[in-house]
C-alpha positions as CSV (number, residue, x, y, z in Angstrom):
1,M,206.5,-7.2,-60.4
2,P,203.7,-6.2,-62.6
3,R,202.6,-2.6,-62.8
4,S,199.5,-2.0,-60.7
5,V,197.0,0.8,-61.5
6,N,193.8,1.6,-59.6
7,S,191.5,1.7,-62.6
8,V,188.4,1.8,-60.4
9,A,189.5,5.1,-58.8
10,S,190.7,6.7,-62.0
11,K,187.5,5.8,-63.8
12,A,185.5,7.2,-60.9
13,R,187.5,10.5,-61.1
14,K,186.9,10.8,-64.8
15,K,183.2,10.0,-64.5
16,K,182.8,12.6,-61.8
17,L,184.5,15.3,-63.9
18,M,182.6,14.3,-67.1
19,K,179.4,14.7,-65.1
20,E,180.4,18.2,-64.1
21,T,181.1,19.2,-67.7
22,K,177.8,17.7,-69.1
23,G,175.9,20.3,-71.0
24,Q,178.9,22.2,-72.3
25,F,179.4,22.8,-76.0
26,G,181.5,20.7,-78.4
27,R,184.4,18.6,-77.2
28,R,184.3,20.3,-73.8
29,K,181.7,17.7,-72.8
30,N,183.1,14.5,-74.0
31,V,186.9,14.6,-74.6
32,W,188.8,14.0,-71.4
33,T,191.6,16.5,-71.8
34,V,189.4,19.3,-73.1
35,A,186.8,18.7,-70.4
36,K,189.4,18.7,-67.7
37,N,190.8,22.1,-68.8
38,A,187.3,23.5,-69.2
39,Y,186.3,22.3,-65.7
40,E,189.5,23.7,-64.1
41,K,189.0,27.1,-65.8
42,G,185.4,27.1,-64.7
43,M,186.4,26.6,-61.1
44,Q,188.9,29.4,-61.4
45,Y,186.1,31.7,-62.7
46,A,183.7,30.6,-60.0
47,Y,186.3,31.3,-57.2
48,R,187.1,34.7,-58.6
49,D,183.5,35.7,-59.3
50,R,182.3,34.9,-55.8
51,R,184.4,37.8,-54.8
52,V,183.5,40.0,-57.8
53,K,179.8,39.5,-57.0
54,K,180.3,41.2,-53.6
55,R,181.9,44.2,-55.3
56,Q,179.2,44.5,-57.9
57,F,176.4,44.3,-55.4
58,R,178.0,47.0,-53.3
59,A,178.3,49.2,-56.4
60,L,174.6,48.6,-57.2
61,W,173.6,49.5,-53.6
62,I,175.6,52.8,-53.8
63,Q,174.0,53.7,-57.2
64,R,170.5,53.1,-55.8
65,I,171.2,55.1,-52.6
66,N,172.7,57.9,-54.6
67,A,169.7,58.1,-56.9
68,A,167.3,58.1,-54.0
69,A,169.3,60.7,-52.1
70,R,169.4,63.0,-55.1
71,L,165.6,63.0,-55.2
72,H,165.8,64.6,-51.8
73,G,168.4,67.2,-52.8
74,M,171.5,65.4,-51.4
75,S,174.4,63.6,-53.0
76,Y,175.5,60.1,-51.9
77,S,178.7,61.3,-50.2
78,V,177.0,64.1,-48.3
79,F,174.2,61.7,-47.2
80,M,176.6,59.0,-46.0
81,G,178.7,61.6,-44.3
82,K,175.7,62.9,-42.4
83,L,174.6,59.4,-41.5
84,H,178.0,58.7,-39.9
85,A,178.0,62.0,-38.2
86,K,174.6,61.3,-36.6
87,N,175.9,57.8,-35.6
88,I,173.1,56.1,-37.6
89,E,174.5,52.7,-38.4
90,I,172.5,51.2,-41.2
91,S,174.0,49.1,-44.0
92,R,174.1,50.1,-47.6
93,K,172.2,46.9,-48.5
94,V,169.3,47.9,-46.2
95,L,169.4,51.5,-47.4
96,A,169.2,50.5,-51.0
97,D,166.3,48.2,-50.3
98,L,164.5,51.0,-48.5
99,A,165.2,53.4,-51.4
100,V,163.6,51.0,-53.9
101,N,160.8,49.3,-52.0
102,N,159.9,51.8,-49.3
103,P,160.6,55.4,-50.4
104,E,158.8,57.0,-47.4
105,A,161.0,55.2,-44.9
106,F,164.1,56.3,-46.9
107,K,162.7,59.9,-46.8
108,A,162.3,59.6,-43.0
109,I,166.0,58.7,-42.8
110,V,167.0,61.6,-45.0
111,D,164.9,64.0,-42.9
112,A,166.6,62.6,-39.7
113,V,170.1,63.4,-41.0
114,K,169.2,66.9,-42.5
């Protein structure tokens, strides 16, 4: 019995992957084995960095809240501690946005917890 291979499917798979690596530098865009490795590594980075992005944004929000709280004579940890003590549930994302775009609203929150 002759060997049968599904060349239509394998060609489609290769074409799909080569389309994904289009625009990369050097052999990463046109040599199958190099492109395959580059694509797989890129997917690993993408998976990892979707989680890293969340950490980085939380750190950015904390820095912004800390800077704004210090303008009103309070550190970040003291400010957040007083927020929790007063049962004011507001996310760091919203607090950071208020600190940057609406300082008077942030000042009102600081006055409420003092």
